[in-house]
C-alpha positions as CSV (number, residue, x, y, z in Angstrom):
1,M,-7.7,-8.4,-10.6
2,A,-9.2,-6.8,-8.3
3,A,-7.5,-5.7,-4.6
4,P,-8.9,-4.9,-1.1
5,A,-7.6,-2.0,-0.5
6,A,-4.3,-1.9,1.4
7,E,-4.3,-0.9,5.1
8,L,-1.5,0.7,6.9
9,I,-1.2,-2.0,9.7
10,A,1.0,-1.9,12.9
11,D,0.7,-5.5,13.3
12,D,2.5,-5.8,10.3
13,L,5.6,-3.9,10.8
14,A,9.2,-5.4,11.7
15,P,10.3,-5.1,15.3
16,G,12.7,-1.8,13.7
17,D,10.1,-0.6,11.8
18,L,7.3,-0.2,15.0
19,A,7.8,3.5,15.9
20,V,6.4,4.7,12.7
21,A,2.9,3.7,13.7
22,S,2.8,6.8,16.1
23,G,3.3,9.0,13.0
24,D,0.6,11.3,11.5
25,W,0.0,9.1,8.3
26,S,-4.0,10.7,8.0
27,G,-2.8,12.2,4.8
28,L,-1.5,9.1,2.8
29,R,-3.4,7.5,0.1
30,L,-2.3,3.4,-0.7
31,E,-3.6,2.1,-4.6
32,R,-2.6,-1.3,-5.6
33,I,-2.1,-1.6,-9.2
34,R,-2.9,-5.3,-10.4
35,S,-3.5,-4.3,-14.4
36,P,-0.7,-2.9,-16.9
37,H,-4.4,-1.0,-17.7
38,H,-4.4,0.6,-14.7
39,P,-3.9,4.5,-14.9
40,L,-0.6,4.7,-12.6
41,F,0.7,1.7,-14.2
42,E,2.7,3.5,-17.1
43,P,4.2,5.9,-14.4
44,L,5.3,3.4,-12.1
45,Y,7.2,1.4,-14.4
46,A,8.6,4.4,-15.7
47,R,9.7,5.4,-12.3
48,L,10.6,1.9,-11.1
49,W,12.7,1.7,-14.8
50,R,14.8,5.2,-14.6
51,E,15.6,4.2,-11.1
52,F,16.7,0.5,-11.4
53,G,16.9,-0.5,-15.6
54,P,20.5,1.4,-16.1
55,R,22.0,-1.6,-13.3
56,G,20.3,-4.0,-15.0
57,E,17.8,-4.6,-12.2
58,M,14.4,-4.1,-13.5
59,E,12.4,-6.1,-15.6
60,T,10.9,-5.0,-19.1
61,R,7.5,-3.5,-19.4
62,A,6.1,-6.9,-20.8
63,V,7.8,-9.2,-17.9
64,I,6.2,-7.2,-15.5
65,A,2.8,-6.9,-17.8
66,D,2.8,-10.3,-17.9
67,R,3.2,-10.8,-14.0
68,L,0.1,-8.5,-13.2
69,G,-1.9,-11.2,-15.1
70,W,-0.8,-13.8,-12.7
71,R,-3.8,-15.6,-10.8
72,P,-3.3,-17.6,-7.5
73,Q,-6.1,-19.6,-8.5
74,Q,-3.9,-20.8,-11.4
75,P,-0.7,-22.2,-10.0
76,V,2.5,-22.3,-11.8
77,N,4.5,-25.4,-11.4
78,H,2.6,-26.1,-8.1
79,H,3.5,-22.7,-7.1
80,A,0.3,-19.9,-6.9
81,L,1.7,-16.7,-7.8
82,L,0.5,-12.8,-6.9
83,Y,2.2,-10.3,-8.2
84,E,1.7,-6.7,-7.4
85,M,2.5,-2.8,-7.6
86,V,1.8,-0.2,-4.5
87,A,1.6,3.5,-4.3
88,A,1.8,5.7,-1.7
89,R,0.8,8.9,-2.5
90,R,0.0,12.3,-0.5
91,G,-2.5,14.2,-2.8
92,A,-1.5,13.7,-6.2
93,A,2.2,13.1,-5.7
94,I,3.7,9.8,-5.6
95,V,6.1,9.2,-2.8
96,G,6.9,6.0,-2.3
97,L,5.8,3.0,-4.5
98,R,7.0,-0.6,-4.4
99,D,6.1,-4.2,-5.8
100,H,6.2,-7.5,-5.0
101,T,5.1,-11.1,-5.9
102,A,3.6,-13.3,-3.2
103,I,4.6,-17.0,-3.9
104,V,2.3,-20.0,-1.9
105,P,3.9,-23.3,-2.7
106,C,1.0,-26.0,-2.9
107,P,0.1,-28.7,-0.9
108,P,1.3,-31.4,0.2
109,H,3.1,-30.2,3.0
110,R,5.4,-31.8,5.2
111,R,3.7,-32.6,8.2
112,D,6.9,-31.6,10.1
113,H,7.3,-28.4,8.0
114,P,3.9,-26.4,7.7
115,G,3.5,-24.5,4.7
116,Q,5.0,-20.8,4.3
117,V,3.7,-17.9,2.1
118,I,6.7,-16.4,1.0
119,V,7.0,-12.7,-0.7
120,H,9.4,-11.5,-2.4
121,L,10.4,-8.3,-2.4
122,S,11.5,-6.8,-5.5
123,H,12.2,-3.0,-5.8
124,V,11.2,0.1,-3.4
125,I,11.4,3.7,-3.6
126,V,10.6,6.6,-1.1
127,E,10.9,10.1,-3.0
128,P,13.0,12.9,-1.5
129,P,10.0,14.2,0.3
130,L,9.2,11.5,2.3
131,R,12.7,10.0,3.2
132,G,13.6,10.0,6.8
133,S,10.0,9.7,7.5
134,G,9.7,6.1,8.4
135,L,7.3,5.5,5.0
136,S,10.1,2.8,4.1
137,G,8.9,0.5,7.1
138,W,5.3,0.8,6.0
139,L,6.5,-0.9,2.7
140,R,8.5,-3.1,3.5
141,A,5.5,-4.2,5.2
142,L,2.6,-3.6,3.5
143,P,3.7,-6.9,1.1
144,I,2.1,-8.9,4.1
145,Q,-1.1,-8.5,2.9
146,A,-0.4,-9.6,-0.7
147,G,0.7,-13.1,1.3
148,R,-2.2,-13.3,3.0
149,E,-4.7,-12.9,-0.2
150,C,-2.3,-15.1,-2.6
151,A,-2.4,-17.9,0.8
152,A,-6.4,-17.6,0.6
153,A,-7.2,-17.4,-2.9
154,A,-5.1,-20.4,-2.9
155,G,-7.2,-22.3,-1.0
156,E,-4.3,-22.4,1.9
157,P,-5.4,-22.1,5.6
158,P,-4.5,-19.0,7.4
159,R,-2.2,-20.5,9.7
160,Q,0.4,-20.4,7.0
161,R,3.9,-19.0,8.1
162,T,5.0,-15.7,6.5
163,T,8.6,-15.4,5.0
164,L,9.4,-12.0,2.8
165,V,12.6,-12.5,1.4
166,A,14.9,-9.7,-0.6
167,E,18.0,-10.4,-2.8
168,M,20.6,-8.1,-1.8
169,E,24.3,-7.8,-2.8
170,H,26.4,-8.6,-1.0
171,P,28.1,-6.1,1.9
172,D,31.3,-4.2,-0.2
173,G,31.8,-1.8,2.4
174,V,32.4,0.9,-0.1
175,S,29.3,1.4,-1.9
176,P,26.6,3.5,-0.2
177,M,24.0,2.3,-2.1
178,I,24.8,-1.3,-1.1
179,M,25.5,-0.6,2.7
180,A,23.1,2.0,3.4
181,R,20.0,-0.6,1.8
182,L,21.6,-3.3,4.6
183,R,21.8,-1.3,7.1
184,S,18.3,-0.1,6.7
185,Y,16.8,-3.9,6.5
186,E,19.3,-4.5,9.4
187,R,17.8,-2.0,12.0
188,A,14.1,-3.4,10.5
189,G,15.2,-6.6,12.0
190,F,15.7,-8.8,8.8
191,L,18.2,-11.7,9.0
192,A,20.7,-12.9,6.3
193,I,21.0,-16.5,5.7
194,D,24.5,-17.6,6.1
195,P,26.2,-17.2,2.4
196,D,29.0,-19.7,3.5
197,E,26.5,-22.3,3.5
198,V,23.9,-21.3,1.0
199,H,25.4,-19.9,-2.4
200,Y,22.6,-17.9,-3.5
201,V,22.7,-16.2,-7.1
202,Q,20.1,-15.2,-9.0
203,P,19.2,-15.8,-13.0
204,D,21.3,-13.9,-15.5
205,F,18.6,-11.4,-17.3
206,R,20.8,-9.9,-19.5
207,P,18.9,-10.1,-23.4
208,A,19.1,-14.1,-24.8
209,A,21.7,-12.7,-27.3
210,D,24.1,-11.3,-24.6
211,I,23.5,-14.7,-23.1
212,E,24.3,-17.1,-25.9
213,R,27.2,-15.0,-26.2
214,S,29.0,-15.3,-22.9
215,A,27.2,-18.6,-21.6
216,V,25.2,-18.1,-18.8
217,Q,26.3,-15.5,-15.5
218,P,24.1,-16.1,-12.7
219,V,24.4,-13.3,-10.0
220,P,25.8,-13.4,-6.6
221,L,23.6,-12.8,-4.3
222,L,22.6,-12.7,-0.5
223,L,19.3,-13.6,0.5
224,V,18.0,-10.8,3.6
225,V,15.3,-12.5,5.3
226,R,12.4,-12.1,7.5
227,R,10.5,-15.0,9.0
228,V,7.2,-12.7,10.0
229,G,6.3,-13.7,13.9
230,R,9.8,-15.5,14.4
231,E,12.1,-12.5,13.8
232,S,14.2,-13.8,16.6
233,E,15.0,-17.1,15.4
234,R,18.4,-17.0,14.3
235,T,18.1,-20.5,13.0
236,I,16.7,-21.6,9.8
237,S,16.1,-25.2,8.2
238,G,17.6,-26.8,5.1
239,T,13.5,-27.7,4.4
240,E,12.9,-24.4,4.4
241,V,16.1,-22.9,2.8
242,R,14.8,-24.8,-0.3
243,E,11.0,-23.9,0.1
244,I,12.8,-20.5,-0.6
245,V,15.0,-21.2,-3.6
246,Q,13.1,-23.2,-5.4
247,A,9.9,-20.6,-5.0
248,L,11.9,-17.6,-6.4
249,Y,13.1,-19.6,-9.7
250,T,10.0,-20.9,-10.2
251,M,8.8,-17.3,-10.0
252,F,11.6,-16.6,-12.5
253,G,11.3,-19.2,-14.6
254,V,8.4,-17.7,-16.4
255,H,9.9,-15.7,-18.1
256,V,13.7,-16.6,-18.0
257,R,14.3,-19.4,-21.1
258,A,14.2,-23.1,-19.2
259,D,18.0,-23.5,-20.6
260,H,19.1,-20.1,-18.9
261,M,18.1,-21.8,-15.6
262,A,19.3,-25.0,-15.7
263,P,22.5,-24.3,-13.9
264,L,20.4,-22.6,-11.6
265,W,17.9,-25.7,-10.3
266,G,21.1,-27.5,-10.6
267,L,22.8,-25.4,-7.4
268,C,19.2,-26.5,-5.7
269,D,20.5,-30.0,-5.4
270,H,23.8,-28.4,-3.7
271,L,21.4,-26.8,-1.2
272,P,20.8,-28.3,2.3
273,G,18.7,-30.9,3.3
274,P,16.0,-31.9,5.7
275,G,17.8,-32.4,8.9
276,E,20.2,-29.5,8.7
277,T,20.0,-25.9,9.9
278,I,21.6,-22.5,8.9
279,A,22.8,-19.5,10.1
280,L,20.7,-16.6,10.4
281,R,23.2,-13.2,11.2
282,P,22.5,-9.4,10.7
283,P,23.3,-8.4,6.8
284,L,26.4,-6.5,8.1
285,H,28.0,-8.8,10.6
């Protein structure tokens, strides 16, 4: 799928990342990968696998290659999907990379709740030469462009709301990697959906044979969101939470067996409903 060039759009930055717009980014080049035949696909996938594969946090190459074939014009279970990788380069060197999926629940929408674009933030890496430079702020904002493109390709109006959502480990106070990631997103202005009210779990990504030996073991995670343009709001409706979770499960369900997804879909019955509101709070509080 041909992709428009990615841009550094200051208006898309999270509130806590606005300062990075004043930096000198003239030598930075962004490339979007939309096909497994792109020359950067193999090195980007290898880098992501090296970082996240040993921790069981990276999908197989076959799954990622298939995701690159998703087209918003061909909805999956009433959701338009658009997956991409983005590489940030200085010269020939890749200094940062990420992947994400834009998900647009297709109409009709409720009259009291306009549709939204949900962008799942999968993986991100900033390489040592640019750590602390502010590049991470841009990499948090770039997925908004994929969201806009997905909505337009699906025939949705430009008034769509955009919500960036990341699945993160619950803070344990001791694991440096977990605490640093949560701290970074908190400083940017992302908020956690109160886990006491929304018990979210990620699918069990282990090989099917392992799952068959031990039963499905979903992974409890924290949903951390940025509702673009609504970052100061400290509550979220039950309707919106359901739409986010159902969008994520639809995305995962393309490659996770239906019987392995069934317990998660069952949990959706216990999510807050219309008329309920849920607190949003800083991820570390």
